N, C-alpha and C positions, 0 to 999 in steps of 0.2 A: 554929958547927957545923952548924946547920940549913941555912944557905946553901950550905955545902960539900956536904952531902948532896943538896940540891936540884940543884946543878950536876952532881954525879956522876950523878944520875938522868937529867937532861936530856942530858948529853954522852956518857954511856957505856951505861947500862942500857937506856934507852928506844930509842935507835937500834939497839942489838943485838937487842932483843926484836922491834921492828917490822920490822927488816931480815930477820931470820930467818924470821919468819912470812910476810912478803910474798914472799920468795924461794921458800919452800915452796909457797905458794898459786900463784905464777906458774908454777912447774914443773908443778904438778898440773893447772892450767888448760890449759896448752899441750899437755900430754901427753894428757889425757883429752877435751878439748873437741871434738876433730875426729871422735870416734866418733859424735857425735850432731848436730854442726853441719854441715849439708850445703850451705849457701849463706851469702851475706853477711847476710841477715836473721837467720839462726841465730846468727851471730857477734855482731851488734849487739844483738839481743833486747831491744828497749826495754821490753817488758812485764816481763821478768825483772829488768832494771835497776831499774825503779820498785819492784818487790817487794822487792829487796835494800835499796834506799834507805829504804823504809818500815820494814823490819825494823831497820835501823841507827838510825833515829830513835827507834823504840820502845825499843831497847836503851839508847840515850843517856839517855832519860828515866829508865829503871830505875836508872842509875848516876849520876844527877844531873849529867849532862854537857849541854852546849849542843847541842840537836839540829840547829840550823842549821849550826854548825861541823862536826859529825860528817857531816852531809849533804854539805857542801862537800868534805870530805876524801874521802869515799866516791866522790863523782862524779868527782873528779880521778883517784883510784886506778882506778876502773872504766874511765874513758876511756883511761887508759894501757894497761890490760889489753886492751881492745878493739883499740886501735891495734896492739899486738903480735900479737894473734890475726889481725887483718886482713892484716898483713904476711905472716904465715906462710901464711894462707889463699890470698892472691894468688900467692905464690911457688909453691905447690903446685897452684894452679888448682883448689882444692877437692877434690883427689883424695888421699885418706888411706888 
C-alpha cells in the first residue's frame, strides 16, 4: 500500500502541484516583470538569480532536502523563465 501511495504522489499529486505553481509563477513573471525590467540586464539579473538560489538552498536545509539538488532544479527553472522573458523582451524590443 505504501508503494501505491508513493506512486500516486509521484505520478499525480506532485506534478499537479508543481505544474500549477509554475504556471501561476510564469504568468505572473511575464505579466509583471516588464514594468521594471527595461533592458536585457534587467531580464537576466544575475545578482537577483544568485539571491534566489541562496534563499532556495537555505530553505532546502530547513526542510532537510539536498541543497545541491534544489539549486540544480532552481537554476534550470530560472534559466527557462529567463529564456521566455528574453523572447518576449526581444519581440517587443523592450517597449512595454
